[in-house]
Every structure is written in C-alpha cells, then in structure tokens.
C-alpha positions in Angstrom: 13.1 -17.1 -13.0 15.4 -19.9 -12.8 19.2 -19.7 -13.7 20.9 -21.4 -16.6 24.1 -20.8 -15.0 23.8 -21.9 -10.8 21.5 -24.1 -9.0 21.6 -24.6 -5.3 22.8 -27.9 -3.8 22.2 -27.2 -0.4 20.6 -24.8 2.2 21.5 -25.1 5.8 19.2 -23.4 8.5 21.2 -20.7 10.6 18.6 -19.2 12.8 15.0 -18.6 13.0 13.7 -15.0 14.0 10.2 -13.5 14.5 9.9 -12.5 10.8 12.7 -14.2 9.0 15.2 -17.4 8.6 18.8 -16.9 7.8 20.3 -19.6 6.0 23.5 -20.9 4.2 22.9 -22.1 0.5 25.8 -24.0 -1.4 25.5 -23.0 -5.2 26.8 -25.0 -7.9 27.8 -23.4 -11.5 27.3 -25.6 -14.4 31.3 -26.4 -14.2 30.3 -27.9 -10.7 32.3 -25.1 -9.1 30.6 -24.6 -5.3 30.2 -21.4 -3.3 28.4 -20.4 -0.4 26.0 -17.3 0.1 24.0 -16.1 2.9 20.6 -15.8 2.5 17.2 -14.6 4.3 14.4 -16.4 3.4 10.9 -14.2 3.8 7.2 -14.8 4.1 6.8 -11.8 1.5 5.2 -8.3 1.9 2.7 -6.2 0.9 2.3 -2.3 0.6 -0.3 0.0 -0.2 -0.8 3.6 -1.0 -4.0 5.2 0.3 -4.7 7.9 -2.6 -7.6 10.2 -2.8 -7.0 11.3 -6.2 -4.4 14.2 -5.1 -3.4 13.3 -1.7 -1.4 10.3 -0.7 -1.4 9.3 3.0 2.2 8.1 4.5 3.3 6.7 8.1 6.8 7.9 9.7 7.8 4.8 11.8 10.9 3.6 13.6 13.5 1.4 11.9 15.2 -0.3 14.3 18.0 -1.5 11.4 18.9 2.6 10.9 18.2 3.5 14.0 15.8 6.1 13.0 12.5 7.1 11.5 11.4 6.9 8.0 8.6 8.2 5.9 7.0 4.9 4.1 3.9 3.8 2.3 1.5 1.5 4.7 3.1 -1.9 4.8 3.1 -5.7 6.1 4.3 -8.7 5.9 2.5 -11.8 4.5 2.1 -14.0 7.7 -1.1 -15.2 7.1 -1.0 -18.3 5.2 -2.5 -18.3 2.1 -4.0 -15.0 2.5 -4.6 -13.2 -0.9 -2.0 -10.3 -1.2 -5.0 -8.0 -1.9 -6.9 -8.8 1.4 -3.5 -8.6 3.3 -3.1 -5.3 1.8 -6.4 -4.0 3.0 -5.9 -5.4 6.5 -2.7 -3.7 6.9 -4.4 -0.5 5.7 -7.0 -0.7 8.4 -4.5 -1.6 11.0 -2.2 0.8 10.5 -3.9 3.6 9.1 -7.6 3.0 10.1 -8.7 3.4 6.2 -10.9 1.0 4.1 -11.1 1.3 0.5 -13.5 0.6 -2.0 -11.3 -0.5 -5.0 -8.0 -1.8 -4.2 -5.3 -2.0 -7.6 -2.3 -3.6 -7.7 0.2 -0.9 -9.3 3.4 -3.4 -9.4 5.4 -6.2 -8.1 9.1 -6.0 -6.5 11.9 -8.1 -5.2 13.3 -5.9 -2.0 16.7 -6.5 -1.7 18.2 -9.9 -3.9 21.4 -9.4 -3.2 20.6 -11.4 0.0 16.9 -11.7 0.8 14.2 -13.6 -1.3 11.6 -10.9 0.1 8.6 -10.3 -2.7 6.6 -7.4 -2.6 3.3 -6.3 -4.1 2.1 -2.6 -4.0 -1.2 -1.9 -4.4 -3.3 1.4 -4.6 -6.4 2.0 -2.5 -9.6 4.3 -3.5 -12.2 5.4 -2.5 -11.4 5.6 1.5 -13.3 5.7 4.3 -12.5 5.6 8.4 -12.1 2.6 10.4 -10.5 1.9 13.5 -7.0 0.8 13.9 -5.4 -2.1 15.4 -1.7 -1.4 15.7 0.3 -4.3 16.7 4.0 -3.9 17.9 5.8 -0.8 20.0 6.5 1.2 16.5 3.6 0.8 14.9 2.0 2.2 18.6 3.8 5.6 18.4 4.0 6.1 13.9 2.2 9.3 12.6 0.4 9.3 9.8 1.1 12.5 6.9 -0.9 13.2 4.4 1.0 14.5 1.5 0.1 15.6 -1.9 1.1 12.6 -4.7 3.3 14.9 -6.4 4.7 16.3 -3.4 5.3 12.7 -2.0 7.6 12.2 -5.4 9.6 15.4 -5.0 10.2 14.0 -1.1 11.7 10.5 -2.8 13.8 12.8 -5.6 15.3 14.8 -2.3 16.2 12.5 -0.1 13.5 12.6 2.5 11.7 9.3 1.7 14.4 7.1 1.3 12.6 3.5 1.6 12.8 1.4 -1.8 9.4 0.2 -1.4 7.6 3.5 -1.0 9.9 5.5 -3.6 8.7 2.7 -6.2 5.2 2.8 -5.3 4.9 6.5 -5.5 6.7 6.8 -8.2 4.7 4.0 -10.5 1.1 5.5 -9.0 2.6 9.3 -10.2 3.2 7.3 -13.6 0.1 5.4 -13.5 -2.1 8.9 -12.7 -0.1 10.5 -15.9 2.2 13.0 -13.4 5.3 12.0 -14.6 
C-alpha cells in the first residue's frame, strides 16, 4: 500500500546476486526532505506445510546467514516468471519433501523483513499427501532432513525457541488457529 508521507525519487542498483538485488533508494517526505535507504529486492517466496490432519512435515536445513541449521516449513523462491504461487508451492513440496497434495489452501501472506527487503511470501497448507520423487537443488537441500511432528508439538517448538524461522512460526500458528487448536 503506498504511503501518504513518503515516496521514492531514485533507485540505484548496487549489486545483483544469484537470488536478490541490492539497491540504494532515495526517498522524499512530503516536505521534500530526502534520505537514503538500502533495500534488497527479492522475487518473493512460497511456503507449504504438509499436514495429514495430525502431523506436519518440517525440514531441518543449513542457513549460511546464521551459520546453523533451522527447523522450517518447506519453502522456495518464486523464480519462475508468471507462475502462480500455488503452483510454485506444489513444485517446492515435491522437490524438497517428495510429496504431492490433492488439496493446497492458502493460509496467510506476509512481508518477511520489510525493514530492508521487499520479499513477499505466500504460506499454504497441503493435504491429501502422497509420495513422489524428490528433486532437491543446491548443497543445503542435498543434506537437509525431514521431520514429522505433531502440529501441537510444532507450535510448542515455536514457543520454546526450537523453531525461530519467522515464516515457519507464522505458518504453523496460522494452521493451528485454522484447525481450531489455539
């Protein structure tokens, strides 16, 4: 939603990476005062929670930014131009977890880190699960592990600090509320 108080007047590409662009923005307020902000441009992401009515499937994956492994819901970037988010979510579910779903439902949308990044995500729940071959990409995905956890236990993991990834916390809490477990 556009701001009533601020508007961008210039944007300079600083660096293009494999996943994101780093840019410097010049922003003006209503009175014409200008200031700079560093921002990351991201293509967006999807997350999908495999749910069998009781249990969810989590991945445990290395994240270089924190130099550690995190429990997360399966996710991926929206890197196919024009692909609807639900299709991307279904593709990521098969690639990462080796599951396909008869039903995929949108739970919630979110801005991941709007203080510096425009990444926008869609979080889905997948039901009616059946196995398919995986097609994991990248070194982290090659060694990530899958964990089947009761939804209630996954929520507890969010509350006690074992799950700290924001998209996973939001998705699991939203699913718990959606299922009437809150």
